[in-house]
C-alpha positions in Angstrom: -0.1 0.0 0.0 1.5 3.2 -1.3 0.5 6.4 0.3 -1.1 9.3 -1.7 -1.5 12.1 0.4 1.4 14.8 -0.2 -0.3 18.3 0.8 0.5 20.3 -2.0 -1.0 23.3 -0.3 2.8 23.5 1.6 4.3 25.1 -1.8 2.2 28.5 -0.8 3.0 29.0 3.0 6.2 30.9 2.7 5.8 33.3 5.2 7.8 31.2 7.9 10.9 31.1 5.0 13.9 32.9 5.8 14.5 33.7 2.2 12.0 33.7 -1.0 11.3 30.6 -2.5 13.3 29.2 -5.5 12.0 30.7 -8.9 12.9 27.8 -11.0 10.3 24.5 -10.5 10.3 21.9 -7.7 11.8 18.4 -8.3 10.4 16.1 -6.4 8.8 15.8 -2.7 8.4 13.7 0.2 6.7 13.0 3.4 8.6 12.7 6.6 7.3 10.4 9.3 7.8 9.2 12.6 10.8 11.2 12.7 13.2 11.6 16.0 15.5 15.3 15.7 18.4 13.7 18.3 22.0 15.9 18.4 24.8 16.0 20.6 27.0 19.3 21.0 30.4 18.2 19.3 34.0 19.9 19.8 34.6 22.4 16.7 37.9 21.5 16.5 36.7 18.0 16.1 34.3 18.4 13.3 36.3 21.2 11.3 38.9 18.5 9.6 35.1 16.4 8.5 34.0 19.0 6.7 34.7 20.4 3.5 36.6 23.6 3.3 34.1 25.6 1.3 31.4 25.3 4.4 31.7 27.6 7.0 30.4 25.5 10.4 27.0 27.0 11.5 27.5 27.5 15.3 24.9 28.0 18.1 26.3 30.4 20.7 29.8 28.8 19.9 28.8 25.1 20.0 28.8 23.1 17.0 25.9 20.5 16.6 25.7 16.4 15.2 22.5 15.7 15.2 21.2 11.8 14.1 17.6 12.1 12.7 15.9 8.7 11.8 12.4 8.7 10.3 9.9 7.3 7.6 9.8 8.9 4.4 6.5 8.7 2.0 5.2 10.4 -1.3 8.9 10.2 -2.5 8.3 10.9 -5.9 9.9 13.3 -9.0 7.7 16.4 -10.7 5.1 14.6 -12.8 5.9 10.8 -11.3 3.1 9.3 -9.1 4.7 7.8 -5.8 5.3 3.7 -6.7 5.3 0.5 -4.6 7.9 -0.2 -3.4 9.6 2.9 -4.5 8.4 5.3 -2.7 8.0 4.4 0.8 11.2 3.6 2.9 13.1 4.4 6.2 15.7 6.7 6.3 18.3 7.9 8.0 20.8 10.7 8.3 23.8 12.2 10.1 24.3 15.5 9.6 25.8 18.8 11.1 25.1 22.4 10.1 27.4 24.9 8.0 26.3 27.9 5.9 27.6 29.8 2.7 27.2 33.3 1.4 25.5 33.9 4.5 22.6 30.8 4.2 22.4 28.2 6.5 21.8 24.7 5.7 22.7 21.1 6.6 25.7 18.8 5.6 25.2 15.2 5.4 27.9 12.7 6.8 26.2 10.1 5.4 22.0 8.8 4.6 21.2 5.3 5.3 17.9 4.5 3.1 15.9 1.0 3.1 16.1 1.7 -0.5 18.7 0.6 -3.2 17.3 2.4 -6.1 16.9 6.0 -4.1 20.4 5.2 -3.0 21.9 5.1 -6.3 19.7 7.3 -7.5 21.0 10.0 -5.0 24.1 8.9 -5.4 24.3 9.6 -9.1 22.1 12.7 -9.0 23.8 14.7 -6.3 26.8 12.6 -5.2 25.0 12.5 -1.9 26.8 10.0 0.4 23.6 7.7 0.6 24.2 3.5 1.7 22.0 0.6 1.7 20.9 -0.5 4.8 18.6 -3.1 6.8 16.1 -1.5 8.3 13.1 -1.4 10.5 10.3 0.9 11.7 7.4 -1.0 14.6 5.3 1.3 16.0 5.0 0.6 20.1 2.3 2.3 21.3 2.5 6.2 20.6 5.9 5.8 19.8 8.6 3.8 17.6 11.6 1.2 17.2 13.2 2.1 14.8 16.2 -0.4 13.5 19.0 0.2 11.4 22.0 -1.6 10.4 24.3 -0.7 7.1 24.7 -3.0 4.4 28.6 -3.4 4.0 31.6 -5.0 4.9 31.8 -3.3 7.7 28.4 -3.4 9.7 29.6 -0.1 11.5 26.8 2.2 10.8 24.0 0.9 13.4 21.1 2.5 15.0 18.1 0.4 17.5 16.5 2.9 19.4 13.0 3.0 20.7 11.2 6.9 20.8 8.1 8.1 21.5 6.9 11.8 22.1 6.1 13.2 25.4 4.7 16.6 24.9 2.3 18.7 22.8 3.3 20.0 19.6 5.0 23.8 19.5 7.0 26.0 16.6 9.6 26.7 18.0 10.6 30.4 18.8 13.4 32.1 16.4 16.4 32.3 18.2 16.0 28.7 20.1 18.2 25.8 19.6 15.6 23.8 18.1 14.9 26.5 15.6 18.6 26.4 14.9 18.9 22.9 14.5 15.6 22.1 12.9 14.5 25.1 10.5 16.9 24.0 7.5 16.1 25.5 4.3 19.0 24.2 1.9 21.7 21.0 2.1 25.0 21.8 0.7 27.5 19.4 -0.8 30.2 18.7 -3.2 29.5 17.9 -7.1 31.8 15.0 -8.5 34.2 17.3 -9.6 34.6 18.9 -6.2 32.7 21.9 -6.7 30.6 23.0 -3.8 26.7 23.5 -4.2 23.4 24.4 -2.9 20.3 22.6 -2.8 17.2 24.5 -1.9 14.4 22.7 0.0 11.0 23.8 1.1 8.6 22.4 4.1 5.9 23.8 6.5 7.3 25.3 9.9 8.5 22.6 12.2 6.1 21.6 15.0 8.2 19.6 17.7 7.3 17.5 20.5 9.6 16.7 23.4 10.8 13.4 22.8 12.1 10.4 25.2 14.5 8.2 23.5 16.3 4.9 24.3 19.7 4.7 22.1 20.1 1.0 22.6 22.9 1.1 19.9 24.2 4.0 17.9 26.8 3.5 15.9 26.1 6.0 13.2 28.8 8.5 13.9 32.2 6.4 13.8 31.9 6.1 10.4 32.3 10.3 9.6 35.3 9.9 12.0 33.0 11.3 14.9 34.6 8.8 17.2 37.7 8.1 19.5 40.3 4.5 19.3 42.3 3.6 22.2 44.4 0.9 21.3 46.8 -0.9 23.7 49.3 -3.6 22.4 52.0 -5.7 24.3 54.5 -8.1 22.9 53.5 -11.5 25.0 52.9 -15.2 23.9 49.7 -13.8 21.8 46.7 -16.1 22.1 45.0 -18.4 19.8 41.4 -18.0 18.2 39.9 -19.9 20.6 41.4 -18.1 23.5 40.4 -14.8 22.0 36.8 -15.8 22.0 36.5 -16.8 25.6 38.1 -14.1 27.3 34.8 -11.9 26.7 33.0 -14.8 28.6 32.1 -13.8 32.3 34.0 -16.2 34.6 37.0 -16.8 31.9 40.3 -15.8 33.1 43.8 -17.1 32.3 45.1 -15.8 35.3 44.8 -18.1 39.0 43.5 -15.4 40.9 40.8 -13.0 39.8 36.7 -13.5 39.2 37.1 -13.7 35.2 34.6 -10.8 35.3 36.8 -7.9 34.3 36.7 -7.8 30.6 32.7 -9.4 30.5 31.9 -5.9 31.7 34.4 -4.0 30.1 32.7 -5.0 26.7 29.6 -4.5 28.1 30.2 -0.8 29.3 31.6 0.1 25.4 28.9 -1.9 24.0 25.8 -0.2 25.8 27.9 3.2 25.2 27.9 2.3 21.5 31.6 1.0 20.9 33.4 -2.0 20.4 36.0 -4.1 21.4 37.8 -5.8 18.9 41.0 -8.1 20.4 44.1 -9.3 17.4 46.7 -11.7 18.4 48.9 -14.4 16.9 50.5 -16.9 19.3 54.1 -15.8 19.7 53.2 -11.7 18.4 51.5 -10.5 21.2 48.3 -8.8 21.5 46.7 -5.5 20.5 43.0 -4.7 22.1 41.5 -1.7 20.2 38.2 -0.2 22.1 36.3 2.7 20.1 33.5 5.0 21.3 31.0 7.7 19.2 32.9 11.1 20.1 29.3 12.3 21.3 28.6 13.8 24.6 26.0 12.7 26.9 24.2 15.6 27.2 21.7 15.6 24.3 19.1 17.5 22.7 15.9 15.0 21.4 13.0 16.1 19.8 10.3 14.1 17.9 7.4 15.3 15.3 5.1 12.9 14.4 4.4 13.9 10.6 5.1 16.9 8.4 5.5 17.0 4.8 
């Protein structure tokens, strides 16, 4: 079943826009549903090398922000083409930050995961956007959703498992507020295949946001963009065989005469609960290297949701 409920009247609702609508004809439509805006402040010095030089970081009161935005899309269609089964409705998950160029604030995407291979290939070809195919599932849970996504690549590192639900009434964020800064964006910026910057104009109604409650069960989406911290420790000891590596993180396993055998199991549980991972490389007689990788996301988060918007 494909939704055909795009509200074309939004094209005449323009008073809220920070600059006039483009004169050129619009290209495509989409409707966003079951959406979560989750944001973290991020160090400017960490973020700056990850964003192309032509784009100035857009800061709110001196802070840069990283957003992880899962949602369900419908009415995805090019101008003059109706919504089609298996093409026009699918989940999408964005990792983004905020930039400006020529004094127009916009969005810069580190990644866009989508549950539709055709959409991924089309966006990569036409716009050079960093789209990735992913296995994704959105399951209603009461007034909220369970959102599951895992990127379809050989690493499988980019993964999000979260539940979220609104806990407040819909309101339009006030101009000058953090919520307004993070959501009221009317263009995106990217580099084309020749490395030249371009701006893609966007139009949408003013967001009506609801405060949300979210549980990030697993979140490694920022890691492939470079927003992660890695700690590696290496020794030159006797090394381990593969079977010992498999057992070392199991509870009550220890290679020492003393100790409970719980230390490594607890470490891996803590790291995993914070969206990270522990990797071990070892060969007999060649020593062992243990690497802990954690997302570089502070504990303080800005979380808003929107149930439906065109």
